[in-house]
VODO-902560 format. One line per field, with one value per atom (N, C-alpha, C): y, z, x; atom name; residue in one letter. Coordinates in steps of 0.1 Angstrom, whole numbers. Atoms other than C-alpha are relative to their C-alpha. Layout:
// residues N
yy Y,...
zz Z,...
xx X,...
atom CA,...
rest A,...
***
This chain:
// residues 61
yy 2,1419,7,-12,1445,-12,11,1422,11,-12,1438,2,-2,1455,-8,3,1445,-9,9,1420,10,-1,1435,-10,7,1428,0,8,1408,17,-11,1441,7,-15,1464,-12,4,1436,-3,6,1428,11,-6,1462,5,0,1467,-4,7,1438,7,-6,1450,12,-15,1485,-6,4,1470,-11,11,1443,5,-2,1463,7,2,1462,18,-11,1493,4,-1,1506,12,-8,1516,10,-14,1553,-1,6,1554,11,-11,1582,-2,-3,1592,-5,-1,1583,9,-13,1619,-10,7,1592,-10,12,1563,7,-7,1582,-12,13,1548,3,3,1539,-2,13,1531,7,-7,1530,9,-9,1556,-8,3,1551,-16,15,1524,5,-3,1520,-3,4,1523,-11,8,1493,-2,-3,1505,6,-9,1527,2,6,1517,14,-15,1555,2,-4,1561,15,-11,1596,10,-8,1612,-4,10,1588,-10,10,1556,-10,6,1528,-11,16,1498,1,-1,1490,-8,7,1480,-13,6,1459,-16,13,1432,-11,0,1428,-15
zz -6,662,-15,10,641,-4,1,616,-8,9,593,-14,17,561,-9,9,547,6,-3,553,3,-5,572,-8,7,547,11,-10,567,3,0,562,15,-10,583,16,-19,613,5,-11,616,5,-7,618,13,-9,642,14,-11,662,1,-2,659,6,-8,670,16,-10,705,8,-12,712,1,-5,713,10,-10,741,4,-6,763,4,-1,765,14,-8,800,2,4,808,5,-1,816,4,-2,835,4,-2,842,19,-15,882,4,-3,895,8,-13,921,-9,8,896,-14,19,861,-8,5,850,-1,0,836,7,-10,857,-4,4,856,10,-2,875,13,-9,911,1,0,915,9,-10,939,-9,10,919,9,-11,931,-10,2,915,16,-16,945,8,-12,965,6,-4,964,-4,-1,965,1,0,958,11,-8,971,14,-8,1000,4,-1,1008,5,-6,1012,2,-5,1006,-4,4,1006,-12,15,969,4,-1,985,6,-1,999,-8,17,965,-2
xx -11,1181,8,-9,1207,7,-4,1220,11,-10,1253,-8,8,1243,13,-8,1277,11,-11,1305,12,-13,1338,12,-15,1369,10,-15,1399,5,-12,1424,-11,3,1396,-4,4,1384,22,-16,1428,1,-2,1434,-8,7,1409,8,-2,1421,18,-15,1459,3,-1,1452,-7,-3,1440,5,-10,1461,17,-14,1493,7,-1,1513,6,-5,1519,17,-13,1554,-1,3,1564,11,-6,1573,14,-17,1613,4,-10,1632,10,-19,1667,-3,-1,1673,12,-7,1685,15,-8,1708,16,-9,1722,5,-2,1719,-5,3,1700,-17,17,1664,-6,9,1639,-16,17,1604,-3,3,1584,-11,3,1569,6,-10,1596,15,-10,1625,10,-13,1657,7,-6,1673,17,-13,1709,6,-8,1712,-13,6,1682,-11,7,1668,-16,14,1630,-3,1,1616,12,-10,1652,4,-10,1657,1,-12,1677,-13,8,1647,5,-5,1666,19,-11,1701,10,1,1714,12,-14,1747,-6,11,1718,-6,11,1705,6
atom N,CA,C,N,CA,C,N,CA,C,N,CA,C,N,CA,C,N,CA,C,N,CA,C,N,CA,C,N,CA,C,N,CA,C,N,CA,C,N,CA,C,N,CA,C,N,CA,C,N,CA,C,N,CA,C,N,CA,C,N,CA,C,N,CA,C,N,CA,C,N,CA,C,N,CA,C,N,CA,C,N,CA,C,N,CA,C,N,CA,C,N,CA,C,N,CA,C,N,CA,C,N,CA,C,N,CA,C,N,CA,C,N,CA,C,N,CA,C,N,CA,C,N,CA,C,N,CA,C,N,CA,C,N,CA,C,N,CA,C,N,CA,C,N,CA,C,N,CA,C,N,CA,C,N,CA,C,N,CA,C,N,CA,C,N,CA,C,N,CA,C,N,CA,C,N,CA,C,N,CA,C,N,CA,C,N,CA,C,N,CA,C,N,CA,C,N,CA,C,N,CA,C,N,CA,C,N,CA,C,N,CA,C
rest M,M,M,A,A,A,V,V,V,P,P,P,K,K,K,K,K,K,K,K,K,H,H,H,S,S,S,K,K,K,A,A,A,R,R,R,T,T,T,R,R,R,R,R,R,R,R,R,K,K,K,A,A,A,I,I,I,N,N,N,S,S,S,K,K,K,L,L,L,A,A,A,V,V,V,P,P,P,T,T,T,L,L,L,I,I,I,T,T,T,S,S,S,P,P,P,E,E,E,S,S,S,G,G,G,E,E,E,K,K,K,V,V,V,R,R,R,R,R,R,H,H,H,R,R,R,V,V,V,D,D,D,L,L,L,A,A,A,S,S,S,G,G,G,F,F,F,Y,Y,Y,R,R,R,G,G,G,K,K,K,Q,Q,Q,V,V,V,I,I,I,D,D,D,P,P,P,E,E,E,N,N,N,L,L,L
***
């Protein structure tokens, strides 16, 4: 069984853990209908549009 030759420092261990635990920021685009920032591939709740077509009525939300 493989055994580590040297002990990794706390800084090295914590740096590795910090890199892998970062949260991903969602990609936002500007909606052409409402001008607000929305997530990609989601319905714009302000205008009700998705891919150039109105799919929901924002008044009923």
